[in-house]
DRENDO-1510 file (C-alpha; in Angstrom, 1 decimal, always signed):
<recs>
REC; n; res; u; v; w
REC; 1; MET; +8.3; +36.9; -82.9 .
REC; 2; ALA; +8.1; +39.0; -79.8 .
REC; 3; LYS; +11.2; +40.0; -78.0 .
REC; 4; THR; +11.9; +38.5; -74.6 .
REC; 5; SER; +12.6; +40.7; -71.6 .
REC; 6; SER; +15.3; +40.2; -69.1 .
REC; 7; LYS; +13.2; +42.0; -66.4 .
REC; 8; LYS; +11.7; +39.9; -63.6 .
REC; 9; THR; +8.0; +39.5; -63.7 .
REC; 10; SER; +6.0; +40.4; -60.6 .
REC; 11; PRO; +3.6; +37.7; -59.4 .
REC; 12; HIS; +0.8; +40.4; -59.8 .
REC; 13; ALA; +1.8; +41.5; -63.2 .
REC; 14; GLY; -1.0; +41.5; -65.7 .
REC; 15; ILE; -3.8; +41.6; -63.1 .
REC; 16; GLY; -4.6; +45.2; -64.0 .
REC; 17; ASP; -4.6; +44.3; -67.7 .
REC; 18; ASP; -6.9; +41.4; -67.0 .
REC; 19; GLU; -9.3; +43.6; -65.1 .
REC; 20; SER; -9.3; +46.2; -67.9 .
REC; 21; ALA; -9.9; +43.5; -70.5 .
REC; 22; ARG; -12.6; +41.9; -68.4 .
REC; 23; GLY; -14.4; +45.2; -68.1 .
REC; 24; ARG; -14.2; +45.9; -71.8 .
REC; 25; LEU; -15.5; +42.4; -72.6 .
REC; 26; LEU; -18.4; +42.7; -70.2 .
REC; 27; SER; -19.3; +46.1; -71.7 .
REC; 28; ALA; -19.0; +45.0; -75.3 .
REC; 29; ALA; -21.0; +41.8; -74.7 .
REC; 30; SER; -23.7; +43.6; -72.7 .
REC; 31; HIS; -24.2; +46.1; -75.5 .
REC; 32; LEU; -24.3; +43.5; -78.3 .
REC; 33; PHE; -26.4; +40.9; -76.3 .
REC; 34; CYS; -29.0; +43.6; -75.5 .
REC; 35; LYS; -29.0; +45.2; -79.0 .
REC; 36; ASN; -28.7; +42.0; -81.2 .
REC; 37; GLY; -29.6; +39.1; -79.0 .
REC; 38; ILE; -27.4; +36.5; -77.2 .
REC; 39; ASN; -27.7; +33.9; -79.9 .
REC; 40; ALA; -27.1; +36.3; -82.7 .
REC; 41; THR; -23.9; +37.6; -81.2 .
REC; 42; GLY; -20.8; +35.6; -81.8 .
REC; 43; ILE; -17.5; +35.6; -80.0 .
REC; 44; ASP; -15.7; +37.4; -82.9 .
REC; 45; ALA; -18.1; +40.4; -82.7 .
REC; 46; ILE; -17.5; +40.7; -79.0 .
REC; 47; ILE; -13.7; +40.6; -79.1 .
REC; 48; GLU; -13.8; +43.1; -82.0 .
REC; 49; GLU; -15.9; +45.6; -80.1 .
REC; 50; ALA; -13.9; +45.0; -76.9 .
REC; 51; GLY; -10.5; +45.3; -78.6 .
REC; 52; THR; -9.2; +42.1; -77.1 .
REC; 53; ALA; -7.9; +38.7; -78.3 .
REC; 54; LYS; -10.1; +35.6; -78.4 .
REC; 55; THR; -7.6; +33.9; -76.1 .
REC; 56; THR; -8.2; +36.7; -73.5 .
REC; 57; LEU; -11.9; +36.1; -73.5 .
REC; 58; TYR; -11.5; +32.3; -73.0 .
REC; 59; LYS; -8.8; +32.9; -70.4 .
REC; 60; LEU; -11.0; +35.2; -68.4 .
REC; 61; PHE; -14.4; +33.5; -68.9 .
REC; 62; GLY; -13.8; +30.1; -70.2 .
REC; 63; SER; -16.8; +30.0; -72.6 .
REC; 64; LYS; -19.5; +32.2; -74.1 .
REC; 65; THR; -22.0; +30.7; -71.6 .
REC; 66; ASN; -19.9; +31.9; -68.7 .
REC; 67; LEU; -19.6; +35.3; -70.3 .
REC; 68; VAL; -23.4; +35.5; -70.7 .
REC; 69; ASN; -23.8; +34.6; -67.0 .
REC; 70; ALA; -21.2; +37.2; -66.0 .
REC; 71; VAL; -22.9; +39.9; -68.1 .
REC; 72; LEU; -26.4; +39.1; -66.6 .
REC; 73; GLU; -24.9; +39.2; -63.1 .
REC; 74; SER; -23.1; +42.5; -63.8 .
REC; 75; GLU; -26.1; +44.1; -65.6 .
REC; 76; GLY; -28.5; +43.0; -62.8 .
REC; 77; LYS; -26.3; +44.4; -60.1 .
REC; 78; GLN; -25.9; +47.7; -61.8 .
REC; 79; TRP; -29.5; +48.0; -62.7 .
REC; 80; ARG; -30.7; +47.2; -59.2 .
REC; 81; GLU; -28.3; +49.7; -57.6 .
REC; 82; TRP; -29.6; +52.4; -60.0 .
REC; 83; PHE; -33.3; +51.5; -59.6 .
REC; 84; ILE; -33.2; +51.3; -55.8 .
REC; 85; ALA; -31.2; +54.5; -55.6 .
REC; 86; ALA; -33.7; +56.2; -57.9 .
REC; 87; MET; -36.5; +55.4; -55.5 .
REC; 88; GLU; -34.6; +56.3; -52.3 .
REC; 89; GLU; -33.0; +59.5; -53.6 .
REC; 90; GLY; -34.6; +62.5; -52.0 .
REC; 91; GLY; -36.0; +60.7; -49.1 .
REC; 92; GLY; -39.6; +61.1; -48.1 .
REC; 93; ASP; -42.1; +58.5; -47.0 .
REC; 94; ALA; -42.8; +55.2; -48.7 .
REC; 95; GLN; -45.4; +56.6; -51.0 .
REC; 96; ALA; -42.9; +59.2; -52.3 .
REC; 97; LYS; -40.3; +56.6; -52.9 .
REC; 98; LEU; -42.7; +54.2; -54.7 .
REC; 99; ALA; -44.0; +57.1; -56.8 .
REC; 100; ARG; -40.5; +57.6; -58.2 .
REC; 101; ILE; -40.5; +54.2; -59.9 .
REC; 102; PHE; -42.1; +55.2; -63.2 .
REC; 103; PRO; -40.4; +58.5; -63.6 .
REC; 104; ALA; -37.1; +56.7; -63.2 .
REC; 105; LEU; -38.1; +54.1; -65.8 .
REC; 106; LYS; -39.2; +56.9; -68.2 .
REC; 107; SER; -35.7; +58.3; -67.9 .
REC; 108; TRP; -34.2; +54.9; -68.7 .
REC; 109; PHE; -36.5; +54.3; -71.6 .
REC; 110; GLY; -35.3; +57.6; -73.2 .
REC; 111; GLU; -31.7; +56.5; -73.3 .
REC; 112; GLU; -30.2; +55.8; -76.7 .
REC; 113; ARG; -29.0; +52.4; -75.6 .
REC; 114; PHE; -32.2; +51.3; -74.1 .
REC; 115; TYR; -32.9; +47.8; -75.5 .
REC; 116; GLY; -35.3; +46.4; -72.8 .
REC; 117; CYS; -34.6; +44.2; -69.9 .
REC; 118; PRO; -31.6; +41.8; -70.5 .
REC; 119; PHE; -33.3; +39.1; -68.3 .
REC; 120; ILE; -36.6; +39.3; -70.2 .
REC; 121; ASN; -34.7; +39.3; -73.5 .
REC; 122; ALA; -32.6; +36.3; -72.4 .
REC; 123; VAL; -35.6; +34.2; -71.4 .
REC; 124; GLY; -37.5; +35.3; -74.5 .
REC; 125; GLU; -34.9; +34.1; -77.0 .
REC; 126; HIS; -34.1; +30.8; -75.5 .
REC; 127; ASP; -35.9; +27.4; -75.1 .
REC; 128; LYS; -38.8; +28.1; -72.8 .
REC; 129; ASP; -38.3; +24.7; -71.1 .
REC; 130; ALA; -34.8; +25.7; -70.1 .
REC; 131; LYS; -34.6; +26.7; -66.5 .
REC; 132; HIS; -31.2; +28.4; -66.5 .
REC; 133; PHE; -32.0; +31.9; -67.7 .
REC; 134; ARG; -35.4; +31.8; -66.0 .
REC; 135; ASN; -33.8; +31.1; -62.7 .
REC; 136; ILE; -31.3; +34.0; -63.2 .
REC; 137; ALA; -34.2; +36.3; -64.1 .
REC; 138; LEU; -36.3; +35.2; -61.1 .
REC; 139; LYS; -33.3; +35.8; -58.7 .
REC; 140; HIS; -33.0; +39.3; -60.1 .
REC; 141; LYS; -36.7; +40.0; -59.8 .
REC; 142; LYS; -36.9; +38.6; -56.2 .
REC; 143; ILE; -34.4; +41.3; -55.1 .
REC; 144; VAL; -36.2; +44.1; -56.9 .
REC; 145; LEU; -39.6; +43.0; -55.6 .
REC; 146; GLY; -38.2; +42.6; -52.1 .
REC; 147; HIS; -37.4; +46.3; -51.9 .
REC; 148; ILE; -40.7; +47.3; -53.3 .
REC; 149; GLU; -42.5; +44.9; -50.8 .
REC; 150; LYS; -40.6; +46.6; -47.9 .
REC; 151; LEU; -41.8; +50.0; -49.0 .
REC; 152; ALA; -45.3; +48.6; -49.6 .
REC; 153; GLY; -45.4; +47.4; -46.0 .
REC; 154; GLU; -44.2; +50.9; -44.8 .
REC; 155; LEU; -46.9; +52.4; -46.9 .
REC; 156; GLY; -49.5; +50.5; -44.9 .
REC; 157; SER; -50.6; +47.8; -47.4 .
REC; 158; ASN; -52.4; +44.9; -45.9 .
REC; 159; GLU; -50.9; +42.7; -48.6 .
REC; 160; PRO; -47.4; +44.1; -49.4 .
REC; 161; VAL; -46.4; +41.0; -51.4 .
REC; 162; VAL; -49.5; +41.4; -53.6 .
REC; 163; LEU; -48.9; +45.1; -54.1 .
REC; 164; ALA; -45.2; +44.5; -54.9 .
REC; 165; HIS; -46.2; +41.9; -57.6 .
REC; 166; GLN; -48.8; +44.3; -59.0 .
REC; 167; LEU; -46.3; +47.0; -59.4 .
REC; 168; GLY; -43.8; +44.5; -60.7 .
REC; 169; LEU; -46.2; +43.5; -63.5 .
REC; 170; LEU; -46.6; +47.2; -64.4 .
REC; 171; ILE; -42.8; +47.6; -64.4 .
REC; 172; ASP; -42.3; +44.6; -66.7 .
REC; 173; GLY; -45.2; +45.6; -69.0 .
REC; 174; ALA; -43.8; +49.1; -69.3 .
REC; 175; ILE; -40.3; +47.8; -70.1 .
REC; 176; VAL; -41.6; +45.6; -72.9 .
REC; 177; ALA; -44.0; +48.2; -74.2 .
REC; 178; ALA; -41.2; +50.8; -74.3 .
REC; 179; MET; -38.8; +48.4; -76.0 .
REC; 180; VAL; -41.4; +47.7; -78.8 .
REC; 181; SER; -42.8; +51.2; -79.2 .
REC; 182; ARG; -39.6; +53.2; -78.5 .
REC; 183; ASP; -41.9; +55.6; -76.6 .
REC; 184; PRO; -40.7; +56.5; -73.1 .
REC; 185; GLY; -44.2; +57.9; -72.4 .
REC; 186; VAL; -45.5; +54.4; -71.7 .
REC; 187; ALA; -44.0; +54.9; -68.2 .
REC; 188; ASP; -46.5; +57.7; -67.6 .
REC; 189; THR; -49.4; +55.3; -68.5 .
REC; 190; ALA; -48.0; +52.7; -66.1 .
REC; 191; ALA; -47.8; +55.4; -63.4 .
REC; 192; LEU; -51.5; +56.2; -63.9 .
REC; 193; ALA; -52.3; +52.5; -63.4 .
REC; 194; ALA; -50.1; +52.4; -60.3 .
REC; 195; GLY; -51.7; +55.5; -58.7 .
REC; 196; PRO; -54.9; +53.8; -57.5 .
REC; 197; LEU; -53.0; +50.9; -56.1 .
REC; 198; LEU; -50.8; +53.1; -54.0 .
REC; 199; GLY; -53.7; +55.4; -53.0 .
REC; 200; GLN; -55.7; +52.4; -51.8 .
REC; 201; ALA; -52.9; +51.2; -49.6 .
REC; 202; LYS; -52.4; +54.6; -48.2 .
REC; 203; THR; -56.1; +55.0; -47.4 .
REC; 204; LYS; -56.2; +51.6; -45.6 .
REC; 205; LYS; -53.3; +52.8; -43.4 .
REC; 206; ARG; -55.0; +56.0; -42.6 .
REC; 207; ARG; -58.3; +54.2; -41.7 .
REC; 208; GLY; -56.4; +51.9; -39.5 .
REC; 209; ALA; -54.7; +54.8; -37.7 .
REC; 210; ASP; -58.1; +56.6; -37.3 .
REC; 211; HIS; -59.6; +53.4; -35.8 .
REC; 212; LEU; -56.8; +53.1; -33.2 .
REC; 213; GLU; -57.2; +56.7; -32.2 .
REC; 214; ALA; -61.0; +56.2; -31.8 .
REC; 215; VAL; -60.3; +53.2; -29.5 .
</recs>
């Protein structure tokens, strides 16, 4: 039996502990979900890796479903921040930023803990008629494609939405191919496929500018 304390408890006591435990649970669950799958990962495995009690998990998240949602939200936010920063880092024009997409992915593919996209994985291992994970994945994708679409517009594409989706397909394809093959080099192949798409948009912008100068 634990000893009781005569010290008064602050109304904020335990908040730091909860935040620490929450972070460990999110990290452990993210690793195990990505490596082994959501369905194959039980609560016991998560709390063992996180070093917390089962009661702590339920106190902070309420259920495994809520934990899954929190993991996907956290992973998505971190990934988007990294991906957008990778495009924007170093500045340059829209073409330079878009050209950084696949080198950034190649770096990610080479990481020891690369297990593919958690959103693609989540949709892939669940009932395909279930909308929950698909909606979460689409929300994530919409933000990513929105930034690419903005850059496509700056590049001069007449159809920035279409170009963004074309690049999005190459991104998704490269992620899946890298997960299956464990070969980071698939990003280079995707970059080769993206080159003509970016070049075509740049050419149209140049032609448009030349036409205006002629007028």
